[in-house]
C-alpha angles and dihedrals in degrees: 000000000000090000091053091050092050091047092051092047092051091047090053092050092047090048092050091045092052090047093051094045091052095045114120118198118233087212113121125205115192117188115229099199107122135060100036125150119212142187131171110222139108101206100078131110133190092028092134093062113105090227095055111127110239097160093119094051121105120266111237141164125221136271083065141153129182093210124093117183136171133041144171118268135043097280129066112258118247085231091064121108114191095158111137119198138076129350124180127213128189129184133182112205143158119222120238116263109275140170119275113272094028121153122234126209129182112217123198115187089201141332123193113263121320119009129198114188132198130180119197090342095308119118111237099181150271132278121196116200131067102225116045134079117253137180137202127202103239097173096111094046104042127097103221094199104025144059116299128197117212117192125189127185110200118193124187097165113166107263113254136131109298095016122124087246098048092114098035119097132265098055089172142002146147092256135074120254105220120212128226145049090309098165132048126296124204142170113231118201121196140166116263090263108055148134108292110267097179097068097118090290092304126142095248092235121085127182129188124185117223135189097006118191137141093275098052151314134232117223123202111209126191124185129189115214129191125203108194093181121096094231125068115258129212108228142164121219119205118202120191145162122220127195124230094281095047100261113144108236099175134014145161139175127224124192124210145160104239112215119208109283134031129317140161132240124196136191140161126232131191123221118199118226096348120208110232131237098236104179118242090346094067119343096191113183133199124185130227118216138194122191123186117204134182120240087265092056097256114147112244101174141346133195134178131195136185118264129188130179112224140137118220128195135175117202121191093217104030105033130223128355128193114194090344094307123111114247124177106214105234098194146172132197121233136196118201103231133105136186114287092352095064107181094341093097130155134233087255090057091053092048090052091052092052091044089056092045089054092046089054090057096242118152098190140043134197106213095211137236103337145010111305129208115295091243090065091059090047090052090050090052094051096041095046095242115155111229133216103199121194148172123238098256094138134172100332146017097213141016098239103038094261123130118280110278123233094261095053091043090053091049093050090049090048093052092047092050090049091049093052098042094047095046102031094110099051110106090200091068110088102158140042109208117209097201151317127258095333087155090063093100098018100106120158088215089078093036125277115297089200101224083156091072092057094040092053090049091051093047091053090048092051090052091049092050095043122005092177098072132065123240127225142172135201114243124202106174119030100139119216117226091257140007126192092216098051116093093183129039113257120233115270111254130216101263114247102153110106098030091100126049092254137011139219121205119217102207132167105179108172092023114054100001145012130349122308090240088067092066099082092037091054093050092049090048092050091049090051093048093047103035095165098044121096107232133203136168105245097182137019130144150109136234123260127192115201094219100042122081145173135201092214122023090207094049097101145356117290122230103217094187098044145019145353111033105176114207090226090062090061089051092052092045095053095042089057095038094055091046087055098045105038099066095047100099095188092067112096094198150341126219120201115222101248143002092190136022109255141193124273118158092207092064126099099164143137109345095325140080126221091004133110101217101195090112123121084224134038122266092258093049090236100110127056109207117221092256090061089067092046089063093040088056091051101036108031131068090209112111105265129187119157130166109221123231104033093147093052092077105150104062127202101199127055096207114056142150115255122211137187131187113224145145090218120112090238141351136208122224126210125191119195090339096311122108114242091188144256124300130192116243111226122181088351095307126113114185138190117191127218100359111181118222124206123235108269126013122004128189120203122193127182124195133189144162118233119180089339094308120118113224132177142185133189143185140177128235130179131210108202097193142040119291085236092070121082125172118180128186101208119222093010123118097201111031128225142246105229126223091260091054098257113143115224114196125222116273109295144155091037131137122194131354128081131265121239142164128224083236122039112251095255097048113136116241092245091054098048120126113223129212117228104240141114089256105024095185091067089064103039097090133044148173114237138190128038107330147137141212120223102195117186111224138156113262115275142082124303142188112233121202118189123192123207140178124177108233103180117006114105101183135043118268094026090109117029125157146154128238119206128187114205090339094313114117107229099168116036121197091342116192113193094196092055094043094049097038095237148358123310094016120128119237131174134205128196134199140153125245137186124228114202105157101039094268136092110201115197113189122195107199120184122224097173122006119346129319117242142188131178103192141356127208119188120184134163116263116259123240090261090051091050090059090067095051098111091058090047092049090054089049092052091051089053091049092051089053090050090049092051091046092049091048091050091049092051092049090049091052090048092054091048092050 
């Protein structure tokens, strides 16, 4: 008896499973991508009328944007279009053939930033927000068998008081908001009883896994159903779960009488021995299904959604755990734009981005600073990439520092609800982010702007929409009680840290603010002040221009908001950043800013215009910057070996350090066919010190064995001059080609002192102070303090030229110092102000020096104030100069005696005192 019952039950389940698997939805989805007419203007009327003449408008296909931002060079391209305002779109279309009584819905995957929509002259509605999917019921306006005219007004006006976007987030942000129908548009046709399509753009089916263990998992499913008929309808609703190959592993049927309107149905299913979604290790995906049938068994609608079984935990001391296993989230942030296309990207573009993310070895992504296309979340699901999802509440909640008004609050809540509903089913999403740097302008000095009121409202809403996921926000400006690098107290910010379940810190020590050494101290301090709060680093990074280079990343101050941005500085920054972040076990993740360069029309930086170039790759995804390979060597198991500096071809210095990024244990370097030697690779870095290039072309090859596989990399550098010539621009990070054509390298070979410019790095051109000299640029930077230069040179005699300009002293004897070359004092009690005859006047000094052990050591020793030098030029003596060597040798002997005598005298005075 029991056997017969079990057999009958199993037969029923198998029959239902087969029925569900075979079910084909009568829903139609017709793309509306071709045949559009477009014009960019705001002063038109009557455009929504079907008879409006658009014959002179441009023909376009969607996705489309009228904006074009970002180009190489230091001037904006004439092809750029950064105009923000109104663009009009019109489309004539015929619907697909459908049964009588069908319902019609227009679906827009995104329009930037405010959309007004008309069909056949009838206004369907408005959607405010540039990033989420939205739908309109077009059933009462459509002509099922005739020509239809769809009109869309897209408005991406720059937010400001009085603008159409004044209450639409984002109000601000370091990214460009593109205008247009920049994602797909489609017409969805359903039967009168169907899955709800007006649920904030959501799928209408929502599944949540509960109580997951090896034996089984419970899944709570909720489906929203719409009956657009006036009379109640008897229906059955089948819920099911399929595995990755389409086998139904759990199913049930509910019967109901659907009243006119919208209602929800819920059930719970049990899955035996579920396979887990384990991130990049094994992103196994199930699918949830809902099938609606009439009382006669006819299929009315069908929808499927991704489903993954995973347990997520954030621990304030130990970081992030996926399915009980610790996982440090090695993440990057991504914007969605590309050159020329802007935001109107394709599925292939998104696949390429995720391919590159996987190649890098990342296991997490912050989809910044807004909701991305649905396909990106699907890719994250299938690739096992953990997602930080967020809304575009960026920088501020009002224009004048006041609390967010009711309209902006409503819009922020709308965009958060859309984000959650539309992405609820993606197992890759682990966090809902409430905003980015909203404390940037929220100082209590001006009076509290109260972003906390809005943030708390959003946090409560996120929990109401989805209690299963944690919330977070990205903080820019929480100020610790003290900072060693701050000379003045920072303004107190409106506190936002602690409102969400977790926090990410956007920090750019060594780039925008502070000293790099403060990075780790700040994180430790934050962890101590918020002991129960899980902490991550949500942004860190530095700009890198592909055509700008330095010989020493610490050779001079960096100008974060201007030019130049040497690529090597980004390398140095990330090497040190990862060394700071990786050992801090309490961090649950770190997100590099950014994987790709991206558009921002406020940027004039590096060698680009309208582009933020902090990416590990170029804007067009064609060039991997060196720092990309640093992370690949540390994050990926793929064999990686990359010689650093391949774009810095024409070298200034003959003796340099060579570096490769690799996950090999060691690597061997060859220069011009000769082996330099092996080097261990530690933390992804293999280094060779003081490698001497030859004049002319040089070929470098590096070889390594990784997991038994031989790999190699090579590059070519050139040295255009003799190894006996060295020209150094002191205190400068990028060097300079002088008016006479001499190339001065960036500051190098130094020890001690600090680098400065006569003008601070961010000084506007109109405010710059100039040095009076034949070639002013050779005197506009300097190294100051007590310092030395250890310049590697072949043995012989050299002429040394030192350049000086007094930047600050106003009276003689304020700055007095000695300069010695290989222990011989060449300048004694030198006073720049006296020698030049005033401040900001260039003055040079010359002397000869002998090199006997391959090294010229120049020591700048203060007597009063700090020593200083602006540039150094070292060249071999000419034949005529060599003829006077005996007299110079006698002079050097006398100087050594004077030095010893002076040293003895100072020691004697010291003993007496």
